[in-house]
C-alpha positions in Angstrom: 0.1 0.0 -0.1 1.3 3.5 -1.1 2.1 6.0 1.7 0.3 8.6 -0.3 -1.7 9.3 -3.3 0.0 10.4 -6.3 -2.1 13.6 -6.5 -2.8 15.7 -3.5 -6.5 15.9 -4.3 -9.0 18.7 -3.1 -7.6 21.0 -0.6 -9.9 21.8 2.4 -7.5 24.3 4.2 -4.5 26.5 3.7 -2.4 29.2 5.1 0.9 31.1 3.8 3.7 32.4 5.7 7.3 33.4 5.0 9.9 31.3 6.9 13.0 33.0 7.8 15.9 30.6 8.9 18.5 31.4 11.4 20.8 32.1 8.6 18.5 34.7 7.1 17.3 32.8 4.1 13.6 33.3 3.5 11.1 31.7 1.7 7.4 31.8 1.1 5.7 28.5 2.1 1.9 27.3 1.8 0.8 24.9 4.5 -2.1 22.9 3.2 -4.1 20.0 4.2 -6.4 17.9 1.8 -9.6 16.2 1.8 -9.3 13.0 4.0 -10.3 9.9 2.0 -11.1 6.5 3.0 -8.3 3.8 2.6 -10.0 0.7 3.9 -12.7 -0.1 6.5 -11.7 1.8 9.7 -8.6 3.5 7.9 -8.7 7.0 6.6 -5.8 9.0 5.2 -5.3 12.8 4.8 -3.0 14.6 2.6 -0.6 17.2 4.2 2.3 19.5 3.2 4.2 22.8 3.9 5.1 23.5 0.2 8.2 25.3 -0.3 9.6 24.1 3.1 9.8 20.5 2.9 8.8 17.5 0.4 5.3 16.4 0.7 4.5 14.2 3.7 3.1 10.6 3.7 -0.7 11.1 3.7 -1.5 10.9 7.6 -3.8 7.8 8.7 -6.3 7.8 11.3 -9.2 5.5 12.3 -11.9 8.0 10.7 -11.7 11.1 8.6 -11.7 13.4 11.6 -8.7 11.8 13.5 -6.7 11.7 10.0 -7.5 15.5 9.6 -6.5 16.4 13.1 -3.3 14.3 12.9 -2.3 16.0 9.5 -2.8 19.5 11.1 -1.0 18.4 14.1 1.8 17.4 11.9 2.2 21.1 10.4 2.1 22.3 14.0 4.9 20.1 14.9 7.1 21.1 11.9 6.7 24.7 12.8 7.5 24.2 16.3 10.8 22.5 15.0 11.5 25.5 13.0 10.9 27.9 15.7 13.1 25.7 18.2 15.8 25.8 15.4 15.8 29.7 15.6 13.5 30.2 12.7 11.1 33.2 12.3 7.5 33.0 10.8 6.7 36.1 9.0 3.4 37.5 7.7 3.2 37.3 4.0 1.5 40.7 3.3 3.2 42.9 6.0 6.4 41.0 7.1 5.4 41.2 10.7 6.8 38.5 12.9 4.4 36.0 14.3 5.0 34.7 17.7 4.9 30.9 18.5 1.7 30.8 20.4 0.0 32.8 17.3 1.4 30.2 14.9 0.4 27.4 17.2 -3.2 28.7 17.6 -3.4 28.8 13.7 -3.1 24.9 13.7 -5.3 24.4 16.6 -3.1 24.6 19.9 -5.1 25.8 22.8 -2.9 28.2 24.0 -3.5 31.7 22.5 -0.9 34.2 21.2 -0.9 37.2 19.0 1.0 38.7 15.9 3.7 41.2 17.1 4.0 44.1 14.9 0.3 44.6 14.3 
């Protein structure tokens, strides 16, 4: 069984940021989650990627569509946390304002709140 479908399929949610690495290199990225699809009875999968940052991830598996969707979003949150911990910064695409970690985490469903700095 393949770890992901060849085509991403319908996108259900996305957001864009500029990621600025510790060394100053910046790139525009698009975090996106696809529509969950049924793999087998009791198994669903959800496409997920942060385009422009890393290669497309394997489709995230869950027992139902909700679990697959939530786990896919959690993967994006985890990748952004790792980026922050390596000294990276997340910037607003339109204004260049820096986002703080709690604000980025809230975007992906973290329970702790935050706010954008510079707005």
